[in-house]
N, C-alpha and C positions, 0 to 999 in steps of 0.2 A: 525333547526335555529331561534334562538330569534326574538321576533318582534320587530321594531324598533317603538318608540313613539315618538310624538311631543308635547312640553309642551305648554298650553296656560296659560298666566298670568291672575290672578283673575282681576286685574286694567289694565286700560290702562297707558300705560308708554310712555312719550315724554320726547326728552331734548332739552333743548335752544340750540342756535347754535348764534353765532357771527359774525360779519365782518372779513373774511380772511385777513390774513396779508401779503398785497403786498406793496413793496415799490420802484414801479417804477415810474418815472415821468408821467405827465399828458400830454395825446397828443390825436390823434385823433386814433380810434380802427377801423381796417377793418370791413367794413359793409357786412352783408349778408342779405338775404331775406328769407322770407318764401316761403312755396310752395304755398298759398293759396292769393287771392286777398281779401285785408284789407275791412273793411266798413268804409264809408264816414261818416263824421261829420259835422256840420258847426260851425266853431270858428274862432277867430282873427288868426292872424298870429303867430306862434311859435316863442319864443325866440331862437338863438343860442344856441347850446348846446352840450356838448362834443360827447356824445352817439349818436347823431342823426345827418341826414345829414339837410344841408341849404335849405328853400325852395327856387324854383326860382325866385318866385315873390317878389316884395318890397312893393307893394301897401297895405295900410293900410285901409283893407275891409272884409267883411265876404265873405268866399266861402268854399267849400266843399273839407276838407283835409282829407287824410288817418291817421286812429291811428296806430303809427309806435310802434313797441317795439325795446328797449335798446338794440345796439348791443352786449353786452356783453350776452343778451337773446336771442337773432335772432336763430333760426333754421339753422343750417349749417352742412354740411359733415365735416366740418373742424373748431369747434367752437373755438372762443378764450380763452373758459375757459376749463379747466380741473378738471372733478369733476365726483366723485362715491356717488349716492346720498345717498347710504347706510353709508357712513361717515359723521361725522362731515362737517360744512360749513367751519370750520379751515384747512381743507385740501384741500381747493380749491386753484390751481397754474393756472399760465398762461406761455405761450412760448414767449407772445407779452409784449416787454419791457416799451411799451406805457401807459399800464393800472397798476391804482393807486387807493387807497383804496376809494378815492373820487366818483369814479366812480360807488361805491357800494351803495352812498347817494342819487343817482341822481334818477329821478323817473323811475319805471318799463316801463312805455309805456308813448307815446305822443299824444295827450294830456293826462296830468298826470289824474288818476283815483284816490279813495279813496278806491276802492276794485276790486278785479277781483276773477274770478275762474279760474281754472286749472283742466285741466281733463286727464289721463294717460289710452291712448289704452288699452283696455282689463281689466282696473280694475273698480270695481264697485263705488269708493271712491272719489269722487270731492275734490277739494282741494282751500280751501276758502283761499284769502290773503288779508288781511286790512292793512290798512296804521300805522304804528308804528312808525316809524323815526320821523315824527312832525306831526300826525295824518292828513296830508291835503293829502296826495298822498302815493302810494305803490311805495317803492323804488325798486332797482336791488335786495338790502339783504333781504328786505320783501319777494321778490318771493324765492330766495334759502332757508331761513330759514323757511317759510311756508312748503315748498316741504320734508324739512329735518323732520320737527316735524311731519307731517301729515304721511309719512313712516315709524316713528318712533313708530305709535300708534299700540297697540299689535291687533291680530287678534282673532276672536272668534273660539270654533269650529264648529260652525253652517255654519260659512263663511269659515272654510277649507272643510267642509262636502259638500259644495256646488259646490267646484270644478267640471266642467264637466267631467271630465275623471281621470282613476287613474293615467296615464302617466302624465299629469299635477301636480296632485296631488303630485306624486313622486318628480318631479322637483322642487315644492315648498319646500317640506321638506328638499330636499337636499340643497336649497338656506339656509335654516335656520341654517341646521349644518355647511354649512362652512363658514357664518357669524360669529359665536361665535368660532369655529376652527381656525380661521383665527389670534385669540388673543393669543400673545405668554405668557403674565403673568396669572399665574394660579386662581388669585382672578378674573381677568376681564374675564376670561373665562367661570368659572363659574357664575359670576352674569350675564353674557347675556346670558347663556344655559337657567338659572333658569327664565331670563323674559320672555322667550317664543318665541312663533311665532309672526314676525310683519308683516305689511303692505308690508314692502319692499321686502320681500321672495317672494310674489306674482309676482313679476317680474321677478322672474326665472332666476337671474342673468344679466338681462340685465338694470345696474344700471348707465351707462355711459351718462352723463346730454350731449344731443346734440342741445337744444335749444326750444324755442317754437314757435308755428305757429299759425294764427287766425283760427278760427272754423264758422261755420254757424250759430254759436249764438252769438250776442253782449254781449262782456264783458266776455266771454268763451274763453280761450288759449289751445291748446294741446300742452302736453308737449312729445318732443320725444326723446328716451334711444335709447341705443344701448349693 
């Protein structure tokens, strides 16, 4: 039986991703919270925002408030966003009629930050997210775009060889094959195959976006996938 081969591209390839096309009206989005207790910061009272709950106190004074992730990004067993991270962000859909494209331009976390880091369990590559919408704060769309761009980066042969078990390596190889074989158009199929294995294949098929939760490190968020 002939041996199976995995291709590795000579250059790193990543594709730009844009804001998904959602046409629903703006309203509140169901709130969800992550499994960890968020760190606290000293800040002024936040302004009212579509993606965040209103604070209980109204006095204008400094006091500790938790950093909160936007509801579209919050970890949940039933996230409001339907997204396969192996695909372009243009494939994002939602079953909630209240979500609009404006929500994707809102701060990813509150208080807003100019950068943050996302870590995926069992993957060695942290994902750095920088503010791109206005240069001031990371938006919801910045997070989705950075995740997609990072996971589309080519893996190297040494990274593949570093997989701890043959069983896991086979699962990664199968994920790579399934990714290009799902393309129906011949030229797209061949182009995707020729580009070789990518970091997304190391997820071994667990590519459904489930949201972000806090980690034990300030500024670092954990991306959950299923």
